C-alpha positions in Angstrom: 0.0 0.0 0.0 3.0 2.4 0.4 2.9 5.2 -2.1 -0.7 4.5 -3.2 -2.8 7.6 -4.1 -6.6 8.0 -4.1 -8.5 11.1 -5.2 -12.0 12.2 -4.5 -13.7 15.1 -6.3 -16.8 16.4 -4.4 -19.2 19.3 -4.7 -18.7 22.2 -2.3 -21.5 21.1 0.0 -21.5 20.1 3.6 -23.6 17.0 2.7 -20.4 15.4 1.4 -18.2 15.8 4.5 -19.4 12.4 5.7 -18.1 10.8 2.5 -14.6 12.1 3.2 -14.7 10.9 6.8 -15.8 7.4 5.7 -13.1 7.2 3.1 -10.5 8.4 5.7 -11.7 5.8 8.2 -11.1 3.0 5.7 -7.7 4.3 4.6 -6.5 5.0 8.2 -7.6 1.6 9.4 -5.7 -0.1 6.6 -2.7 1.9 7.6 -3.0 0.8 11.2 -3.5 4.2 12.8 -4.8 4.3 16.3 -8.4 5.2 16.9 -7.3 8.6 18.4 -5.2 9.4 15.3 -8.0 8.4 13.0 -10.4 10.7 14.9 -7.9 13.6 14.8 -7.2 13.1 11.1 -11.0 13.0 10.4 -11.5 16.2 12.4 -8.6 18.0 10.7 -9.8 17.1 7.2 -13.4 17.9 8.0 -12.3 21.3 9.2 -10.3 22.0 6.0 -13.3 20.9 3.9 -15.6 23.1 5.9 -13.3 26.1 5.4 -13.6 25.6 1.7 -17.4 25.6 1.9 -17.4 28.7 4.2 -14.6 30.8 2.8 -13.3 29.8 -0.6 -16.1 31.0 -2.9 -17.1 34.5 -1.8 -16.2 36.1 -5.2 -16.3 33.2 -7.6 -19.1 30.6 -8.2 -18.6 27.4 -6.2 -16.9 24.6 -7.9 -15.8 21.1 -7.0 -13.1 20.3 -4.4 -10.5 17.6 -4.9 -9.2 15.6 -1.9 -6.1 13.5 -2.5 -4.9 10.8 -0.1 -1.3 9.7 -0.5 -0.5 6.6 1.6 3.2 6.8 2.2 5.5 4.4 4.1 5.8 6.9 7.0 2.3 8.3 7.1 -0.7 9.8 5.3 -0.6 13.0 3.3 -3.9 14.6 2.5 -4.4 17.6 0.1 -7.6 19.6 -0.2 -7.6 21.6 -3.4 -10.2 24.2 -4.3 -10.3 26.7 -7.2 -11.8 29.4 -5.1 -10.9 33.0 -4.3 -7.6 32.2 -2.6 -6.2 34.4 0.2 -3.0 35.9 1.5 -1.3 33.1 3.5 1.3 35.7 4.7 -1.4 37.7 6.4 -1.2 38.2 10.2 -1.5 34.9 12.0 -3.4 34.9 15.2 -2.6 32.7 18.1 -5.8 31.2 19.7 -6.7 30.3 23.2 -8.7 27.1 22.6 -10.4 27.6 26.0 -12.1 30.8 24.8 -13.3 29.9 21.3 -16.8 31.2 22.0 -15.4 34.8 22.2 -16.7 36.7 19.1 -13.3 38.2 18.6 -11.9 34.8 17.6 -12.7 35.5 13.9 -11.4 33.7 10.8 -8.3 31.5 11.0 -9.1 29.4 14.1 -9.8 26.4 11.9 -6.4 26.5 10.4 -4.8 26.7 13.8 -7.0 23.8 14.9 -5.9 21.7 11.9 -2.3 22.5 12.7 -2.7 21.2 16.2 -4.2 17.9 15.1 -1.7 17.0 12.4 2.0 16.6 12.4 2.5 19.0 9.4 0.3 21.4 7.6 1.0 23.7 4.6 -1.1 26.2 2.8 -0.5 27.3 -0.8 -2.9 29.9 -2.0 -3.1 32.3 -4.9 -5.6 35.0 -4.9 -8.1 34.4 -7.8 -6.8 30.9 -8.4 -7.5 28.8 -5.3 -6.0 27.1 -2.3 -4.3 23.8 -1.5 -4.2 22.7 2.1 -1.7 19.8 2.6 -1.7 17.9 5.9 0.5 15.0 7.0 0.1 12.6 9.9 3.0 10.3 10.7 2.4 6.6 11.4 3.2 5.9 15.0 5.8 3.3 15.6 3.7 2.0 18.6 0.7 0.9 16.5 
């Protein structure tokens, strides 16, 4: 299974978040991730997909999202690619206090911080007017 890649193209609708989670469950189980890691990966990917739905298509009409799962010898790499508005990834990054997320001043960006806390690596490549790719990686534990 090492270095196998699967892709899934979905409409930008929250109805399809469950499809991604089901696919992830199967992939992660085959890769022998712990139940905690599987839940964390599902949460991170669901958050990234939700961000596309909420934020990617304010200026442009919504289009499909492609989710790619790369099963590597040392872990799972997931890329979520939209062709939305894009954003300035070098904009001011806010540090969040996860105990006070109900505060209205939290604003946009908390989802990305949340994803970063759940995964071992996260990278964002975005071009205004072209779209965004969020790449996440979760290492396989040597204790599984």
